[in-house]
C-alpha positions in Angstrom: 0.0 0.0 0.0 1.4 3.4 -0.9 1.8 6.2 1.5 -1.1 8.1 -0.1 -3.4 5.1 0.1 -2.5 4.7 3.8 -3.4 8.3 4.4 -6.8 7.8 2.9 -7.4 4.6 4.9 -6.4 6.2 8.1 -8.7 9.2 7.5 -11.6 7.0 6.6 -11.0 5.0 9.8 -11.2 8.2 11.8 -14.1 9.7 9.9 -16.0 7.5 7.4 -18.1 10.5 6.2 -15.1 12.6 5.1 -15.6 14.2 1.7 -13.9 12.8 -1.3 -12.6 16.2 -2.2 -10.9 16.5 1.2 -9.1 13.2 0.6 -8.2 14.3 -2.9 -6.6 17.5 -1.5 -4.7 15.7 1.2 -3.1 13.1 -1.1 -2.9 14.8 -4.5 -4.4 11.6 -6.1 -7.0 12.0 -8.8 -10.6 11.8 -7.6 -11.1 8.4 -9.4 -8.3 6.8 -7.4 -9.6 8.2 -4.2 -13.1 6.8 -5.0 -11.6 3.4 -5.8 -9.7 3.3 -2.5 -12.8 4.3 -0.6 -14.9 1.8 -2.4 -12.6 -1.1 -1.5 -12.3 0.3 2.1 -16.1 0.1 2.4 -16.1 -3.5 1.1 -13.5 -4.5 3.6 -15.5 -3.0 6.5 -18.6 -4.8 5.4 -16.8 -8.1 5.1 -15.3 -7.6 8.6 -18.7 -6.8 10.1 -20.2 -9.9 8.5 -17.4 -12.1 9.8 -17.8 -10.7 13.3 -21.6 -11.2 13.2 -21.3 -14.8 12.0 -18.6 -15.6 14.6 -20.8 -14.2 17.4 -23.7 -16.3 16.2 -21.7 -19.5 16.3 -20.5 -18.8 19.8 -24.1 -18.2 21.0 -25.3 -21.5 19.4 -22.6 -23.6 21.0 -23.2 -22.0 24.4 -27.0 -22.8 24.0 -26.2 -26.4 23.1 -24.1 -26.7 26.2 -26.9 -25.3 28.4 -29.4 -27.9 27.1 -27.1 -30.9 27.1 
């Protein structure tokens, strides 16, 4: 990951609602590149939240099975 990409990811982690133009000004990257990085950042966050939700669901099911055994 380049330094500019890392800046964008860090800023998105701090404030997901930051404007694209602000990120563009910070990094000097074209707006298309900034949009692409933000798009993949959002996909990664969704994937992480789905994994966390499915892991929590599995834990609850095994705990319930233990309670009724």
